[in-house]
C-alpha positions, 0 to 999 in steps of 0.5 A: 233444320234449326237456324241456330246450328251453323255449319261446323265442318272445313272452317279454319280455325277449326271448331271450339268445344264451345262451338260444338257443345253450343250446336248439340244445345241446340240440337237438343232443344229443337228435338225436345221443344224445351229451351229449359228442361225441367228438373225431372228431365235435366238429367236426360236433357244435360247428358244427350247435349254432352253425348250429341257433343262428343259424336260432333266432334267425332264426326267432325274429326273424320270428315274428309274434303278436298275443298280449301277450308273457308275463312270464318270472318269472310263466311261471317261477312257474307252472313251479315250481308244476306241478314241486311238484304232480308231485314231490309226487304221485311222493313219495307 
């Protein structure tokens, strides 16, 4: 899966519309192989992003879990630590 698409489920506070839209955009970019569509494809590309964002919101609204919500700051710190470890080994 595309590394830029982040998990949006079970966070406190809930995913924002901007986060959902960004995930949809990354998905459409990955599937289409385009970061910026041509004028001929722009309408289809934008419609796909909008529809996937809409469906993603419905999915997130309907998912249930018994796990406690994750804290965004704690998860971000874990990601920074993983990145620091990964990139420090690549530099050496």
